[in-house]
C-alpha positions in Angstrom: 96.4 104.3 98.3 94.0 106.8 99.4 91.2 104.7 99.3 92.8 102.4 102.1 92.7 105.5 104.2 89.9 105.9 106.5 89.1 109.7 105.2 88.6 110.8 101.7 88.2 114.1 100.3 84.3 113.5 99.4 83.6 112.4 103.0 81.1 114.7 104.8 83.0 113.6 108.1 86.0 115.7 108.8 89.1 114.0 109.7 90.8 114.8 113.4 93.4 117.0 113.4 96.9 115.7 112.6 98.1 116.6 116.1 95.5 114.6 117.6 96.6 111.7 115.8 100.3 111.9 116.4 100.4 114.1 119.5 102.1 117.5 119.9 103.8 118.4 116.6 107.8 118.8 116.6 109.0 122.3 116.9 112.5 123.4 116.6 113.0 123.3 120.4 111.4 119.7 121.1 113.9 118.5 118.3 116.6 120.3 119.9 117.7 122.7 117.0 116.8 125.9 118.3 120.3 127.3 118.5 121.4 125.7 115.1 118.7 127.4 113.3 119.5 130.5 114.9 123.1 130.4 114.0 122.2 129.1 110.3 120.0 132.5 110.0 122.5 134.7 111.5 125.4 133.4 109.6 126.0 135.2 106.3 129.5 134.3 105.7 130.4 130.6 104.3 133.8 128.8 105.0 136.2 129.5 102.3 135.9 126.6 99.8 132.5 126.0 100.4 130.1 126.4 97.4 126.1 126.9 98.7 125.2 125.6 95.0 127.2 122.4 94.8 124.3 120.3 96.4 125.8 118.8 99.1 124.2 118.9 102.4 126.5 119.6 105.4 125.5 116.8 108.0 128.6 118.0 110.1 127.5 117.5 113.9 124.2 115.8 113.5 124.2 112.0 114.4 121.9 109.3 113.2 119.4 109.7 116.0 118.6 113.1 115.2 118.6 112.3 111.5 115.8 109.6 112.7 113.8 112.1 114.2 112.7 113.7 110.6 111.8 110.2 109.2 108.4 109.5 108.9 107.1 105.9 110.0 104.3 104.2 107.6 101.6 105.7 109.5 102.8 109.2 109.5 103.4 108.9 105.9 100.1 107.8 105.0 98.6 110.6 107.1 100.9 113.1 105.5 99.9 111.9 102.0 96.3 112.0 102.7 96.6 115.5 103.8 99.0 116.4 100.8 96.2 114.9 98.2 93.4 116.6 100.1 95.1 120.3 100.2 96.2 119.8 96.6 93.2 118.1 95.1 92.5 120.9 93.0 95.8 121.2 91.3 96.0 117.5 90.9 92.4 117.6 89.0 93.9 120.7 86.9 96.9 118.6 85.8 95.3 115.4 84.9 92.8 117.6 82.8 95.5 119.4 81.0 97.1 115.9 80.3 93.8 115.2 78.4 94.0 118.0 76.5 
């Protein structure tokens, strides 16, 4: 719940930057995926039989430890949720108002 988090949208105190809470944020280089990104961007041809619209994600060459780096822990998830809720507060308010009418 957002009330459990230390900062609220209506709070006059600005919360600390995400980087100050979590340390340096990951980059493609720090995640070791720079080459993979460059390859994906430059690769225009798909292998025979591969359908990009089939919904399957190609995880070839990606191990569990690499995937674990993308999964947020509870603290990171709470912070991300709070940031998202604040960033999208106007949209959420509009959605609530639309549902009432």
